[in-house]
N, C-alpha and C positions, 0 to 999 in steps of 0.2 A: 504493501501499499504506499500510498505518496503523500506528502506534505509540500508546503511552498519551498522548505528548505532542505528536507531529507525523506526518507522512505523507512521501510522496514520490511523484512521477510521472515517468515516461520521456518525454523529448522526441524530436523527430525525429531527431536525431543519435544516439539510444540513450545518452545520458547521463540520469542521474539528477539530479531537481531537488528539493530539500527545500522542503517546504511545512509550513504549519500544521496543526493537529488539523482533521481532516474536509476535507483539501485546500484549506484557506484559504491566502490567498495568503502570508503572512509566517510563516517558520518560528518556532518557540518561542523565547524568549529563553534563553541559556546559563545553566546553573546555576553554572558557574566561569567567570571571565574568561579569555579567550585573548589571547595577545600574539603579533604577528607583526611584525618589524623595529622593535620597540620601540613599537608603536601597540596599544592595547587594543582588543579587539573583544567586544562583549557578546552578540552572536548569531552563534554559530558557522556555523548553517545558511545565513545570509545570506553570510557569508565564503566557505563552500563555493560558493554559487550563483554569488558573483562571479569565483570560478576557473574555473568552466565557462564563463562568458560570454568571459573573457579568452581561454581556449584556443580557443573557436569564433571569436573574431576574429584568431586567428593567433598570439597571444602564448603559444606553447607552453611555453617555458621557465618563465614566470611561473606559468601555470597549473598546470604539474607541482611547481613549488617551493611554490605554496600547499598543494595537496592533500597534499604530503609533510609539511608544518607540521601540517596536521591530524592525519594518521596519527601522527606522533610524539607528538603532544599527547594523542590519543585513539586507540589502537590498535584499538579495537572501533567505530569509525564506520564501518558498512557502506558508506554512500552514498560516502564520500571514498575508500575502499578500492576499491570497485567502479569509480568513475570514474577513480582513478589507474591501474587495471589497464586501463582503455580508453585513457587517455592515453599509456601505455607501449606499447600494442598500435600505435597510430596512428603513433608515432614509432620504431616497430620496434624497441622493446626488449622481445623477446618473453620473455626469462628473467624479468625483472623482472614483465613483466605477468603471467605464470603465477602467480608468487607472490602477487601482489594478489588475482587471482581466486580461487586456492586457499583464501585467508584469508577472502574474501567468501562463499565456499561455507560456511565454518566458521560465520561469522557469521549468515547467513540462508540455510539451504539449500534453502528454497523458491523462491527467485527464479530463475526458468527461463532468464532471458537470459545468466548467467553461464556456464552450461553451454556455450552456444552459442559464446561467446568462448572458452572453455577448448578446445572442439572445433577451432576455427579455427587455434588454436595449435599443437595436435597435428598438424593438416593440414600445417601449415608444418614441423615437425619430422618429418614423415612417419610419424607414430605413427597410422596411420589406424583400427586397431582402437581405439585409446584414444578418438580422435575419435568413433567410432560409438558408444562407450559413453555420452559426454557428450552426443550429440544426442538418445539415448534416454531419458536422465535429464531433459534438458530437456523433452521432449515429456510424459513422465510428471508433472511438476509443472505444465504448462500445455498440456493436450491440445488447447485452443481456439485457439492459435496454431499454424501450419503450417510456420513457417520452419524447424524442426528437421528434420521430414519432408521437406522439399524438398531440403535438404542431404544428408540420409541417401540420397534417391533418387539424386542426383548422384552421391555416393560409390558407390554401388551400382553404377551403370552404368559410370562410370569404372574400377572393378575388375572389369570384364566379367562383372557378376552381373545380367544383364538382367532375369532372372525375379525376382530380389529387388527390383530397381527398379520393377517392374510391380506388386509385391505393396504395396510403399510407396505407389505412384501410387492404388492400390485404396483404401487406407486413407485418403489425403487425401479421395479422392471420398467416402467414407462419412462424413467429418466434416461434409458439407454446408455447407462453405465453398466456394462456387462460384469464388470470385476465385482463392483459392489453387490450386484443381484445374486452372482454366484455364491459370494461370501454370506449374505443374507439368507439366502434360501438353504444353504448348508447349515448355517446356525439354527434356523427354524427347524429343520428336520432332526437336528440334534436334540433340541429341546423336546421335540414329539418323541423322542426316543426311536425314530425311524432311521437307524443305523446305517444301513446300506445306501440308502438314498443320500444321507449326509457325507458319507465317505467318498462316494461316486463323485460329488460336486467337489468336495474338497481337494482331491487329487487333480482336477482339472485345472486348479488354480495355480498359476506359474510363480510361485513365491520367490522362486530362485532369480528368475528373470526381473521381478520387481526390485529385489535387493541390488543387482547388478545396475540397474538402470535408475535407481533411486527414485522409483515409481511410488507414488503415495497411495496407500490402502488403509483399510481398518485393521490395524495391528493385532487387536484382540483376537481376530480371526486363529491366531496360532494357538491360543488358550483354548478355544472350543475345539478345534482340531485335536489338540493333546489330550483333552477330556475324552473326546470320542474314541480316539485310538485306546486309550487306557480300557475302556468300557468294552471294547472288541477285542481286547488282549493283544492288541499289536504294539508291544512294550517298545520296540525300537522306533517305530514311528513316534509314539509319545514322546520319548526321549528327545527325538530331533525337534519336534515342534516346542517342547518346554524350552529347549536351547534357543530357538529362534526368539520365543517370548522375552526371555530374559535379556535379550540384545536391547530391548526397550524398556529399561528400568523405570523410567518416568511415566509410563503409561498409566492412565487413570484405572486400569485394572487392579493396580497394587494400592489402591485405596483400602480395601479389606483384605486382599491376598498377600500372604507372606511370600516374598521373592525368594527368600532361603528355602522355603519348601519346593518351590520350583527348581531351585538349583540342585536340590538333593534329588528330584525326580529325573532330572536330565543327566544326572550323574556328574554333574560340575561342582565341585565343593569349593 
């Protein structure tokens, strides 16, 4: 996305990275100097991106502290507030995460991913109706990405509204996004315990090609494929899919799923 002076992109971990105008590499210089621990920084965007890098390298406290410093310096810094919401979510500080995401919506209401994260928080707090509302909003702002519809379908089925889940599945099919449709349909059959149908769909999805081409898709598919493989006693396939899933440690799946359990199941200690 663009602004008058800079732009931003989303990375593979669903963090926002500040860029220059027209998605050029370097963010624009700041108009006001920023100080952190007594050191002056003239480019707030680069400082912000460094905080993301440090968090991704496992320095959670430092990454959070730096983004909190940006938020306190500039409360209208959308990228910092969105990413701080992600950081809080990942470290399971859900109330703080919700506060940052709600502020992010105020600052940039059209950014669809914020609503997905708010929905995940509401699912955690068992406010499923509110979660549905946020997922619908997410799809309204970006009808070309079907993550929100896949999550709505799962919610519908889990809430024993199979007919609604089928209507959402049909909507995904009509979007002409064949990858999302195959993933959604495979998950739907998994939830229905129609294992052979689910497996036949999962094995048609070229996950390896996606990885090589850095193609975006609903990563939680690996978890469902792994669970299905376990259920049909294909232990090697399950291990392979758990290994794929733990390559995305910041996925919202780990809101309640312990990644260490998945590491054990994958054989990776």
